[in-house]
C-alpha positions in Angstrom: -4.9 25.0 67.3 -6.5 22.2 69.2 -4.7 18.9 69.1 -6.0 16.7 66.2 -7.8 13.6 67.4 -7.0 11.8 64.1 -3.4 11.1 65.4 -4.8 8.7 68.0 -5.1 5.0 67.3 -8.5 3.2 67.5 -8.2 2.0 71.1 -6.3 5.1 72.3 -7.8 7.8 74.4 -6.5 11.1 75.9 -5.9 11.1 79.6 -4.2 14.5 79.9 -3.9 17.3 77.4 -1.7 20.2 78.6 -0.1 23.4 77.4 2.9 24.9 79.2 2.0 26.8 82.4 0.3 30.2 82.1 3.4 31.8 83.5 4.8 31.7 79.9 2.2 34.4 79.1 3.3 36.9 81.8 5.8 38.6 79.6 3.6 38.8 76.5 0.8 40.4 78.5 3.2 42.8 80.1 4.5 43.8 76.7 1.0 44.3 75.4 0.1 46.5 78.3 3.3 48.6 78.0 2.8 49.0 74.2 -0.8 50.2 74.7 0.3 52.5 77.5 3.1 54.0 75.3 0.7 54.7 72.5 -1.9 56.2 74.9 0.8 58.3 76.6 1.9 59.5 73.1 -1.6 60.5 72.2 -2.1 62.4 75.4 1.3 64.0 75.9 2.6 64.7 72.4 1.5 67.9 70.6 -0.7 67.4 67.6 0.7 68.2 64.2 4.3 68.2 62.9 6.9 66.6 65.1 4.3 65.2 67.5 2.6 63.2 64.7 5.9 61.8 63.6 6.9 60.9 67.1 3.4 59.3 67.6 3.8 57.3 64.4 7.3 56.1 65.5 5.9 55.1 68.9 3.0 53.3 67.2 5.3 51.3 64.8 7.6 50.4 67.7 4.7 49.3 69.8 3.3 47.2 67.0 6.6 45.5 66.3 7.0 44.8 70.1 3.5 43.4 70.3 4.0 41.1 67.3 7.5 39.9 68.2 7.3 39.9 72.0 3.6 39.2 72.7 1.9 37.5 69.8 4.7 35.2 68.8 5.2 33.8 72.4 1.5 33.4 72.7 1.3 31.4 69.5 4.3 29.2 70.7 2.5 28.6 74.0 -0.8 27.8 72.3 0.8 25.4 69.8 2.9 23.5 72.4 1.0 20.3 73.4 1.8 17.8 76.1 -0.5 14.9 75.5 -0.7 11.8 77.7 -2.8 8.9 76.4 -3.3 5.3 77.5 -0.7 4.2 74.9 2.0 7.0 74.6 3.1 10.5 75.4 3.0 12.9 72.5 5.0 16.1 72.5 4.1 18.6 69.8 5.3 22.1 69.2 5.6 24.6 66.3 3.8 27.5 64.9 4.8 27.6 61.2 6.5 24.2 61.2 5.7 21.3 63.5 7.7 18.9 65.5 6.2 15.9 67.2 7.7 13.2 69.3 5.8 10.1 70.3 7.1 8.1 73.3 5.3 4.7 73.7 4.6 3.9 77.4 6.5 0.7 76.9 9.7 2.6 76.3 9.6 4.9 79.3 12.3 3.9 81.6 12.2 6.7 84.1 10.6 10.0 84.8 11.5 12.8 87.2 10.2 16.2 88.1 11.9 19.2 89.5 10.6 22.5 90.8 12.4 25.7 91.7 11.0 27.8 94.5 9.0 30.1 92.3 7.7 27.2 90.3 6.5 25.5 93.5 4.6 28.7 94.3 3.0 28.8 90.8 2.3 25.1 90.7 4.5 24.1 87.7 7.8 22.5 87.1 10.0 20.5 84.7 9.2 16.9 83.9 12.0 14.7 82.4 11.0 11.5 80.6 13.8 9.1 79.9 13.0 6.5 77.2 14.8 3.7 75.5 16.0 4.7 72.1 18.5 7.0 70.5 16.9 10.3 71.6 17.0 9.4 75.3 15.5 12.2 77.4 12.6 14.5 76.7 12.4 17.6 78.9 9.0 19.2 79.3 9.4 22.7 80.8 6.7 24.6 82.7 4.3 21.7 83.1 1.3 22.7 85.1 0.6 20.6 88.3 3.9 18.7 87.5 3.6 16.5 90.6 0.2 15.3 89.6 1.2 14.8 86.0 4.2 12.7 87.1 2.0 10.6 89.3 -0.5 10.1 86.4 2.4 9.2 84.0 3.5 6.5 86.5 -0.1 5.2 86.7 -0.3 5.1 82.9 3.0 3.2 82.5 2.1 0.7 85.2 -1.4 0.1 83.8 0.0 -0.3 80.3 2.6 -2.8 81.6 -0.1 -4.7 83.5 -2.4 -4.8 80.5 0.3 -6.2 78.2 2.0 -8.7 80.5 1.0 -12.1 81.8 -0.1 -12.5 85.4 0.9 -15.4 87.7 -2.3 -17.4 87.1 -2.0 -17.0 83.3 1.6 -18.1 83.4 0.6 -21.2 85.5 -2.1 -22.1 83.0 0.4 -21.9 80.1 3.0 -24.0 81.9 0.3 -26.6 82.9 -0.8 -26.8 79.2 2.8 -27.3 78.1 3.3 -30.0 80.7 0.2 -31.8 79.4 1.4 -31.5 75.8 -1.4 -29.1 74.7 -0.7 -26.5 72.0 -0.1 -23.0 73.1 -3.1 -20.7 73.1 -3.3 -17.0 73.0 -3.9 -15.9 76.6 -5.5 -12.6 75.5 -8.1 -14.3 73.4 
């Protein structure tokens, strides 16, 4: 369930790899504890034999269904949801049985915003909205841990990528001087 490194390009490296905040696991853990408690209570309180055995079997089946549906499935969804920030792009991947992935190149990120409700501020998570150029527009990442730090890191990544792929003032002056002298254009990154 780890994010595959083979999706990265040759010069790309992971800066942040996150799953949604652990608060997404509160309900699954509560369901698991309640299911185990119900089965233990059935074992202790129900009479052995006859109707007690049937009631215990019903409790066991209901507990198993609840654990699979309300505990295991949300855990798998949490575990297979990846928020990956690299020096080239933001990758959003989710899916247990099927997989959806969205790649947002840093060059296409127009804006990003974060929001936190009161409880999210207490827990240290929030929502990060990334607006990008293109037909899909906004990507909303819910329950991002340390959302303020993640937004700051995203800003730094976008700026560093922009600086790396744009000409500085001195490079532009050199190109203009070469053009004025009639020299052919050269690749400033070479």
